[in-house]
N, C-alpha and C positions, 0 to 999 in steps of 0.2 A: 439467437441457440433459444431453442425453446427441448429442455430436458424433463422426463415424468418424476415426480418426486417418489418416494417412495409410497407402499401398500398404507393408504389410512384408513383408518376404522370408521373414520366418518363419513368416508367416501358414500357409502351406500344412505345416509343421511342427506348427505351436501346434495344427491343427487335427486334427492324426492321433495328439497325444498322447492322448486316452483309449484311444484303440483299440489301442496300440502299447505299452503301460505305459511309458511317457516321461514323465516328470515336468518342471517348468520348470526345472525347479534342478538336474536331470540336464542336462539342455537347456544350458543356461548352462557345467555342468563338460564338455561333452561339447564344444560350442564353443573353450572357454576352451581345452580340451588342442592340439586342432587349430591353433590360435592358437600358441600356444607350439610345437608341431614344425613351422612352416612358417616358408619363406622369406618376404624379403618381396619379393614381388610382388603383379601386381592382385588374386588370387585371394585369398591373404590379408586385403589389400582389403574383399573380398565377405565372406568371415568375418569378418572383425573390426564392420562393419553390421552383421553379421546377431546377433552376440553384445552390441552394445551396444542392439538394439530389443528381444531379448530380456531382455536386464537394465533397460529398461524397463517390461516388461508385467508383470515382478515389484515394480517401485518400486523399483526398488536403484537409485537417481538417481547418488549418489555414485560408484560403480563405472562405469554406464554412461556419466557426465564423463567418468571418465577412459578410455576407452576409445575414446570417440566424439575425444578432443584428438587419441591414438595414431594413430587412425585418417585422420584430418587431415594429420599430420604426414608417415605415411608418402604414402596417397596424392597430395599435394602433391610429395614428393619424387620419387617415379615419374610424373610429370605425367598423372596419372589424372584424368580430368576426370569421371569419369561415379561411380568410387567418392566424387569428392570433395564433387561434389555428393550423394550420399546421404547421406554424414558430418554435412551442413549439415544436410539435412533431418530427418534422426535427434536432431540438436539442438537443433534448431526444437521437433520434439516432445517431446522430456524438459524443456524450459524452459514450455513449455504446459500440460503434466501435472503441474508442481510452478506453475505457476504463475508463474514468472516470465516474463510477457508481455516483456519487452525483451527474455531475450536471443532467446526464438522469432521475435519479429520479426527482431531480426540475423541470424538464422542464413539465415528465408528470404529474405532477399532476397541472403545470400550467393550462396545458391544459383540464385536466380533470375538473377543479375549471371553469374555460370560457364553456366551454361546458354544465355543467350542468346547468350553470346559465343562457342558450339561449335552454336550451333541446335538444341539439344539439345530434344527438344518436352516427352519424358518429364516430367521434373524441371520447363522451365519451368510443366508443366502442375502437378506436387509443389506446387513454392514457392506458382504459387498458391493452389491448395487447403489451402495450413499456411495464408497471410495471413487467408483468406477465414476457414479456420477460428479465429484468434484474432478477429479484428475482430466475429464473431458474438460469440465469450463474451463480450466488451466491450460488445455493442450498438451496435456501430458495424453497421449492417443495409445501410446504400448501401455501406459502400464492400467490407463483406463480401461482400455479391449480387454487386457486378461482379467481385471474384476469382474467385468459386465459377464463375460461368456464365463467364468464360474459363478455367475448367479442364475445365469439362462438354466444349465445342467441340474442346479440343484432343486430352483423350480419347477422345472419339466419331470424330474422326477417327481416330485410331489401332490404332482396336481395342484401348485398353485398359478391358476388360470390369469388372475388380477398382478400377480407381480412377474410372470413369465413376457404380460404381453408390455409394461413398465421398461422392464430390460430391454425387450425388444428394438422399444421403442431409443432408449436411448443410446444403443449399438447404430441405430438407422442416423443419430446423432453425430455420431464418432465421422459415419463414413461421408452424410454431407459434408461436414466441417473439412472434412479431405476433398472436395470436388467431386466424391463418387457417386454421383448422383444415381445412379442406375441401383449398388447394391444397398444404395440409403433408402430405395423406396421398398425393394425385397424385403426388409426389415419393418418398414413403416404399414404396407399394407399388411402385413401377417399381427398385425402391433391393432391394426384397427379390424381387421377381422375378429382377432377374440375379442376388442370390447366392443365392439358392434352387440357379437352374442352375448356379450356378457349384461346390456343395455347401458353401458358406463359410456356417457352423454359428455363430461369431461375428459376424458380421456381420450374419445374420441378427436376430440375439438384438439385437445395437443398434437393429436395425428395430423389430421386435416390440413391443420398448418404449415404443420412440418414437409409435408406432400407438398401445400402450394410452395413453401421455400423451396421444394429440389426439382420443380416444373422451371423455377424463376432461374436456377441451374442450367437449368438444358435452354433455356429461350424461350419458353412456353409461355408468356407472360398472360395468355387468358386464363388458360387450363390452371395457372398462378392461382388469380385473382377470381375463377370460382370455387375451389378446395380453400381458401383462405375466409370467403366471404361465407361460408359453410359456417365453420368453425367462430367468427365471430359471431354470428348470428346464437348460435349454442352459447357462447360465452355472455353473450348479453342478455341471455333469457335466464341465466342462472348468476346473474350480477357480482361474475368474479373479473372483478376492476382488474386486478393483476396483469390477467391474461387476456382479457380486451388490452390494455395497454401493448399489451406483444404483437396482439395477431396488425392491430393497427398500423402500427411501424410495421412489419409484414405488407402489409396491402400497401403501404406508403413506398416502398422499394420498387413494388411492380408496378407501378403505374410511375414511378420513375423512369422506370428501362421506356414505356410505351412512350413516354415525351408530356404526359398529362402533368404539370407538374404542381397544376394549382392542387389537383387532387392531393398530388404526393408529398407536398404540404401542407395539407387539412389534415389528414392522417399522419400524418407524423409531428405535427404540434401539437394533438388530441392522445396521441402516445406519451410527449412529455409531459401534459399537465397528469396526465392521469400517473405515470408515474411519480413523479415529485412528490402528489400529495401521497404518495403508497409507502415513498419510500424505499423504492424499488430501482436503485441506483446501476443494476445492468441495467435494464429497461432505457433508462435517462440518457445512460451512454449512446446509447441506442440508438436514439431519436436526435440527439443532439447529433449524430454523424449523422444521419436521414436529412437532418434539416440542412447540415451545412454541403451536403451535398447537391442537393435540389438549388441553395444560392447560386452554388459555382455553375451549374445548370442555368441560370438564370441573369449570373450576370453580377449577382448583388454583392460587391467583394466584401464591403464592411460587416456582413452575417454570417457571409461565409465563414471568414474567421472566426468571428463572436462565438459561434457554435463551433467550430473544428479547436477552437480553445480551451472548451467546456470538456468538449467528448476526449482530444488527450490526456488533460487533466484526472478525468473519473476512470479512462484507460490504465492508466500508470498507478493510478492509486489503489485500484478494486483490489489487486493481489500484490503485495509490495513486498522487498524483498526481506520485510519482516515476516510477512504472513508465511515464503518460498523458508524461510531458514525457521523457521515453530514447526511449519508439516513435517517438513526431514528430520527435525529432534523429534517430533513425536512415534514414526513411522520408528526411529532409532532403537527408541526407549519401549515400543511394542514390542520389537522383534528382539531386545537386551532382558525383558522381559521373558519374555517363551525361553530365548535359551538359557537363563537364572534357574527355571521352574525345572526345567530335565537334568540342569547342575545337582538343585538342588536334593533331589530323587534319589544321586545313584554317592549324595554322602554318608560318610559313616556319624559315628554318634561325638566322635573325638570334635567333628566339623561344628555339629548340630550346637555344641557347648563352646562357641566360640562367641566373646561378649558382643555387643552389641556393635558398639565404634570397631571393631577388625572388620565384621562382617561392612560396614559401612568403606571403611577406607580401601576392603579389598573390591566392593562396583565400582567405588569412585576409579582404584586404579584400571581395573577393564573399562571400566568408558575411556577413559582416556587413551589406552590403546586402540579398542573399535575406532573410534577416533581421527586419531596418528594412522593405522591400516586405510581407513574412507581416503584420509588426504593424501597417500603415499599412489592408493591404486589410480584415484582422480590425476594426478599430477604424471602416472605412468599411461593412463588413456591420451591429457593431453599432447605428450613428447611422442608416442606412438600416431596419433593424428600428422604432426608435421613430418615425420618418418615416410608413410607409407598411408592414403587417404582410404586403401581397402578396407581401412578398420573402421569400425561405428563410430559416425562423429557425437560428440557430447554436445546438444543445442541446451543452451538454457532462457528458459522463455518470458522473464521477466526482466526487467531494466530497475539501475539501484536509484534514478533519480528523486523519487520522491522521499526514498528514507537519508538520500545526502542531503537533501533542502533540510528533512528536519531534526537534524544534525548542527547542522551549520552555527546555529544560537548556542548550542549544550555548551560550551566552554563560557560564553557568560554568563550561564544563570547564578553557577555557583558566585559571581560577584556583585549579579541583581539581587542574589540574595543575604547578601551583607548588608548591601544597603540598607535594605527595606527592613532586616533585625535593628540596625546603629540608630533606633531610636525608637523615644518611649514616650511620645507625642501620635493620638489619632490622626491629625492635622498630615503629621510629619509621615507617617507611613502613607498614608491617603494617598501624598501628595509622591512620593518616590514610587512605591507603586502603579501609580497612573504613569508617571515620567518614563517608565521603563515599557508597560504593555501595550504604551502609544506604538512603540518606536517597534514592536514584532509584530501587534495586527489592529484592524479598524477597530479604536475604542472612543468612535465618536460621542457614545456614550460609556461612561465608568463611574462606579459608585461602590461604597465598601458599606455593607449593613451589618448593626453589628446591635442585641436585640436590647431592652429595655425592660427591664422583670419589673418593675412599679407599677409602668402605662402598660405591661403588655405589650408591647407594638417592636417591632423592629425597624430602627432607625437606621437614614443614610443620610448623616448630617449635613457630606460634600456631595450631591452629586453631582456629577459633571455630564454635561450631552452641549456640546458644540461651543468647546471652553468656557460656557456658563456655570454658573453655581447654584445648585438649588439646595432644599433642605426638603426631606420625604418622609413619609415612618404609611410603615402599615400595620392596620392589625391582627397579631400572631394566631385569631382565628378564622382566621380572610384565606384560606384556601383557594382560594377563586383567584389568586395573586400570585406569578411566579416564584417572584425569591418569598413568602411565606412557606408556598411550595418545598422549595429549595430548601432553605432553615428545619422545617419541622419533618422533612421526612428522606432529612440527608440524600437528596436528589438530583445527580448534576441533571441541567438541563440545556438543549443548546438547539433553538430554533434557525433556521436560514429562510422558510417562507412561513411569516407571521399569519398570513389569510387562510393558508392550510395545512399546518402543519398542529394549529392551539390544541385542536382538537384530544389531540394525543394526551393532554399533560392537565386543558381547564373543556368547561362547557362552552365559553364564550368571549369574548375578547374583552379585558375590561379596560377603564377606562384611565388614559396617565395621571398616573397622580402628579406630575410634575413633569413638565416639557410635549414631545410629542410621542407616540408609538414608533418604535423601532419595527424593521421590519427581517431583522437577523437580532441574535444575543445569545449571551453564554451565562445562565448563575452555576458558577458553584458552592457548594456549602467549605467556607473556611473550617477544620474540623483539626481541633488538638485531644491526641490519647482520646481518642474516640468520641469526645463528647462537640457538638457543632456550637462553635463559637462565634459565626459570624456568616456571613456570605459576598462572593465575590461575583461584579456581572461586568461584562464589556457587550454593549452592544451599536449594531450599525444601520442606518436607513436606507442601504443598500439590501438585496435579497441575497443568498449565498455567499454569505462574506464570509465565515469562519467551514473549516476541513478539522479533521483530525488531528489532524499537525498543531493546527489554533489549540486546539482543548488542551493536549498533550504540554505544549508550553505554558498555557495555565494553570492547570492542574499543580507545574511542580512549583508557580510564583504562589500559588495559592495554599500551598503546603507551608514555604517561609513566611507568607502575609500571616497564617492561623500563628506561630510560630511569635511572631510581632506585636502582635493583637494581644496575644498570651500573658507576653512580656507587657507590657501598657497596662495588664488590667493588675498583674499581682505587683507593678512597681507602685501604679496609685494606691492599692490596698498599704504598701509598705511606707511611703508617704507617708497616710492617714491616723497611721497607727505607730509609727517608730516608736516614742516614746514609751508605748506599754508593749512591755517583750511578749506578755501571755495573747497580746491583743494579736500582733503581726506572726504569732506562732499559729493562732488559729486563722489569722489569714491566709497564709501565704504555704502554711506546711503541707499541707494539702496539695496542691498544684503537682503536675508531674517534670515540669522542671526541677534541676537545684535549684535551693536559692540560695547564697551566703553574702553574710555582710559583714566588711572588715571595717577597722578602726579606724583613728586619722594614720595612724601607725603602721598602715597596712596589715594589720593583724587578725587571723582569722575569730572571730567573736559568734556566730550565731549560724545557723544552718536549718535546714528546715527539713522534714520526712524525708523526703525523696532522694538526699543526698545521700543519707544510710544504705538507701533501699539500690542504688546507685553503682556506689561505691563501694560496698560491703561493710567499711568501717563507719563508726562512732568518728563526730568531729574528733571529741580528743586523739583517738587513732589515728584519724589521717594526719592532723600535727605531728604526734609525736614520730609517725610515717615517713611524710611526704616533707615538711616543714612548718613554721605556724605562719611565713607573709603569704599573701597574693603573689609575690616572687619568686619565694622558693615553691611555693604549689602550681602554678604554672606551666604548662609545658609549652607558652609562644617564647620566640628569641627574642621579642619585640613588645613584652608585655609592661617594660616599664616606659617605653616611650610611647605609649597606649593607653597609660595611668597618666602619666604627664598631659598629650593631649586634651582628654578629657577632661581634667581638672582645669584647663587651660582654659577652653574653649564652653565649658561649663555644660559641657553636654554628652550620652549616653556612644563610645565605639563600637564595632561589634569583628569579632574574627573568627577564624573555625583553625582547631583546632584536633587532633589525635592526643587521648588519656587515657592513658591504663586503670583499669578497674579491676579489683581484687574477684569479684563474682562474673563479671560482665567480659573479660579483657578486652583489648582495644575498642575504644571504643568514637567516633567522629561528636564534638560539641560542638554549636553553634552557640559563642557566647556575649554577651552581651555587661558590658562596664558600666555604670552609671555614677556621676559622683552625686552625694546630700549631702549641699551644705546647710548651717546653722543662719542663724538669723542676721548675724552680725558678715556674712559667708565667706566663713573660715569652712577650709571643707571638714565633715565629720564622720561621715561614712562611703564607703566602695560595695556599691552593690554591684553581685556578678548573678548573671542568671545561665542555666547553661542548658541549652535546649540539646535532645538528644537528635543528632540528624544527619545517623550512620544508613538508616534506611536511604534515607534520601542520596547521599556520597553513594553508595552502591549502585543506586538505579542512575546514575550518573557518569560514574566509571564504567558500568554494563553498555553503557549504551556505547560512549567513547570508545571501547573494546569493539565493540561490533560494529563501529564507520571508520576502525583503525583494521579490524579483519577485512572489510569489505574494499576498502580500498586495498589494501595491501596485493586482495587477489587478480585485483583489474590491473592494477600497476606491474602484476606477472605476466599479467595476460596480454600487456599492452608491450614486454620486452619478448612475448613468442610471435604474436604480430607483426613487431617489428624487422624479425629475423626473415620473412617474406616481401620485406621493404629493399629495394638497389639504394643504397647510400648515394643520397645526392653528389657525392663528389663523382661515382660513377658514370651518373647521365649528363652529369658538366662536360665528363674525358670524351664522351660519346659525343656528344649535343655540347660544341662547348656556348652555345647561344640557344640558351633554354631556360626553362622555369617551370619549379614544381609549387602549384598551389594546391597546397594539402589541411586538411580543417576539420577533422577527425569532430561529429555531435558531440562525444562522449571522450573517455579516455583514450581506447580503442576505439577503433572504427568496421563497421563492413562496405565501405570504400577503400579500394588500395592501387597504387600503380604497381607496375612489372616490368621487365626490362632485363633484354637474354643479348649477347652477341653473339653471332655464328661469322667467325674468324676476324678476317678483318676489313670485309667490306658493309656488312649484315648488321642493323642493329634492330632485334623487334623490341616495340614500346607498346604498352596499355594503359588503360584507365577502364577501370572496375569497378562497377557498382554489385555489390554483394545485397543477398533482401535481408532487409532490418538497416540496425546501428546497434553503435555500443557492440556486448561483448555476444550476441547473438550471430550478430554480423560478424563481428569477427571469425568466430567459431566456423563461418560457413566461408570468408575469401581467404583461409588457411584449404578448407579445399578442395575451391576451386584455382587460386594458387599452384595446389600441388598437380592438378588437374593440367593445368596448360604447359606446365614444366616437364611433366611424363609425356605428353603428347609431340612435346620438341625433341626431349633425349632419347627418350625409353621407343616412344613410335614412327620418330626421325622424319617427320613432315615439314614440310617448309610452307605449303601456301595457304595462304591466310584463311581463307574459308573453311580448307579443309579440314585446318585446326582447332577451327573452331570446334567442326563436328564431330573432334576427337574428344577436344574439351567436357561437350556435353557429352559425349556416351560415359565417358571418366565419371562426368559427376554422378550422372543418376544412375549408374554402375554401386557408389560409393553410398547414395540414400534409399537404395534397393534394398541392400542389406540390412536397414530394417525393417523392425517388424510393420512399425506404420509406417504412412507413405509419406514423403516428406516433400514439400512443394518449394524447398529454398533451393536461388542460383543466381544466376546472373547474369546483369547487363554489361557489356564493354567494346567499346571504341580498340581497334588490333590495328597497327601497321608493323609492317617489314619495311625497312628505307633498308636501299643500297646506296653508300653511302659514294660509291664510285661513279654512278650514273643516275644521283638523284633519281632514279624509279621509286616507286613505293606504292606497295599490295596494299591493302585495307579492307577488312573487313567489320564487319557489325553487327551487335546485336540489340536491339531497340535503340538503341546511343547513336547521333550520326557522327561521320568528320565534316569539320570543317576547314579550310584553307584560308589563306587572303594572298592574293598576288595582284600586286598594278594598282594596291586602294580596293580592289574589290574582293569581298568575302562570297564566298562557292562552297555549298552545300555538296556530301556523297549520305544518302541516307539509307539506315542498315535496316537490316529485317527485322519485320516484326516481331520477332521471337525472342525466350530470353537462352541462355544457355543453364535448360533447367527441362523439367517434366510441361509439354503442350503439346496441345489438340490439334493433331492435325500437323508436327516437324516435318521442316523439308532442309535441305542444306542451305547454308551461307554462301554468300554471295559472295565473291574475289572483286574486288575492283583494283584495277594498274594503271596507275596513276604517270607520267612522266611529269614530273616537277623540276620547276625553273632554279636557280641559286638566288637566295633570296626571300621564298616564297614560307609562310609560316604558316604550319598545320599547329590543329588545338582539339588537342579530347581530351572528353569532358563528362562529368556525372550530371545531373539532374538536380543535385544540390543548390546549386550556386543560383541557378534562374528559380528555383522555387523557394528562394528564402522571402521569408515575408518586410516586411519592412515599409519606410518612405512614410510619407504624409498622409496615405492613409489607407495604412496599415498593408495593402498587397502585395504581389510577388512580383518581383525580378522580371519574371519571365525570360522569354529566348531572345526575343525579338531586342529586348533593348540589351540583354547578356551581346549581340552580334553587333550594337551599335555603340556600346564600350570598347570592344575587342578591334571593331575599325579606329576608332578615336585615338586609341594607344598602341596601335600596330609600326608608327614609325619608330617607336623609341627602342630602346636597347632591352631585353628581356629582363631582365633583374628589375626592370625599371618597369616595365607592362606588372608586373607581378605584383611592386606597392600598390600601382596604380587602381588593379585589380580588390585589393585588398581594402586600401581605403576606400572606395567606392561596395567593398560590400557591408564595412562597417558602419558607413556612413547613412546606408539604406537599412541594416536591421537593427540601426539606434540602440534602444534600449528593449526590442523584443525578442525575443529567447532565440539561438540558430534553431530550425528545423531539423535538419538532415546533414549529413556527411557532405564535405564540401570538397571538390577537386578538380584541379585543371592544368595540363600538361599543353604549354605551348613550346614548339620548337622552334625556329628559323634555320632552314636551309643551307 
């Protein structure tokens, strides 16, 4: 996919670079110098916007984000709305370029809000274009087209030719994504004509690449390559590496279709290398897909599976449910704010005098009501879809697989946190963190760093690599070292390919202080109360070992580790100065944690300054109100047992509890109880360190609730889908000797089985495979099942082929009611069996019919067309067979044969599937099902199920 960005102020400069000898990096340097030497005025805002655009062009997203933030602050300070809109637009493009769609949507909505208030038509069009771009990339074509047509109308009206060309290109992209290549070419050529007139070589290259992709869709690969090589030459001359990667992948696709697999692999590999270096994950995803397809053509199963897995992983993670939920929230907030402003304009003086708390409560109530209304409407739409497929079908575009995976360890994080904070020894903290991190991700390398201010070093006393321990340290002035850079700048660092990514942080790869140099690693600062107190690091010798999922998990563990290290530091100070109360106060009174010291009778004797700030009471007030001893003060029901445990074992214990404070309300605390003994081993004091973890618990609860909401929604969708599936008991009633092997890939499925009985003699049965799996597939299955039922009952069709013809007509009729063209549909193997004379009528869309007679498997091929939109569609063929008693028929979808597994990790394939059916055909149908299930599970092993699986067997 090649979308044109919003109009950039730097475009003319970028076009001139090859001719005036200025590189992009020099442009960045020049603009940076101008910004540094400029006074704070609107001209500086303009240059800062240019700088952020230039940084985005070279994929320096962290710096671009920083510049955009500074630009927003300055533009807002100056009241410069046009510059503010431009900055939000730039921020939206940065988010889109990184695949951070929630950020992109939010920024474009902010731009539109400000532009609408000032009637700034240029930036209204810019925001519409940006929103259309994001939704187009996500496949929300109706919404995307709506925004882009609004942008085009405005740009034509105000004479913005550059913006008009960009929008024309992206409208063409929408039609190309829906395989309307002729329509797409009309818009691409319009855009190309304008860009040639403007001498905009970069945008012309984008148009040429897209034209080439259209010709590929039309099967004219020579014409496609001609346009794509023109595009590549322009990108090459302009040093546009990210775009060069994209067009290399397009060229690879054309060569693959021409059968030149060597050239296809060469160009796809070039695309992958450049995209990985630039961090352009969408291009990485497409390159993985292309390479997998080439290896499939050449029969290299191992590499086919490897790159296919990489493709699926990226495809499902780039736009996760979390992003979708955030985008929806952003839009709702934007519309809600618009409504709120209209209401505010009509409020009388009495409403304006209401206090802030009442206003907030009103907003919250309205928001909740809005959510409830949306949920009711959504539920009504789904129910109407079940009753009547004439209604517009809601298709959910993205799966929840990656999100479900990211939530599966949430329940464990609290327990891990308690283990980490239940010790006051650095060695024990490091060992506990390592043990738990190593179970959640590749931690071949692990270490905790703490500063040594006397030596001005960052020390790693227990650096673990491949199970061996090292002792290493770094000079805190050496910012060419990743851990020092992380510590000094409070900077998160995640590297997945050191050789290609190190330049984003440091000028060269430094020599390892201890052990070997990893290829992938994460460094996170350990932060307590805004202060960096250490560094946590995991590393691997494999490339691409870590994802955002691992980063989120490590962030949570790092929070608990920071608490533990801060407790360790406080405890050391306490042991050193316990005999001197003044020194004790000086050592820990300023700690961000509450520190309490109890005597041997468990009575509270001393607290630090944070205690009063947190509880809102002095120590004496607290004792008079709550009680004097730890047993009276603690809200934990087993505090007495915990104290006994720590005294008996002479070690600290940790627990979590909710405590009510005077100032801050109910707060979650991680409490560390530690015994202090005298020289004779008798208990002298009990020290309790309370760390406020309310924010962490809030995050945990939020994640749990999100996970529950998602699973509840999908589970409800399963109940709806189950309504279209005939009960197994009904199948058995019509066919006593039968089985249904049904294994959805997800909770709900795109595959479904279907059965209807006509009178006493005829039974209709089918195995159906709808586009996609999971929720999108399930929603398509509702439409297709309903169309089958209507063709049978409403239109009274009995011939198998004619029934599929009518089903196709009804499915297309349903999807044509959508403003955007829907390509979804169904493959099917459909039987009408007369139980009286064993006559079978069969028709198939892409899928075949297999039947076994006298130990021989025979196949009837289906028509090579789906139940759905197809160029050159033709009537479905009806096959009439006279079956014999004892014949076994098998209806199935492609999931069983396409499952990866076995010793080589390859597909099961149809030939092996046939052999398996022949080998079990003498068994009862129930035992056949059992044998098929066992074979599938043994074949799949530890690999994931790749698709829905459905096999129906009937012995006549």
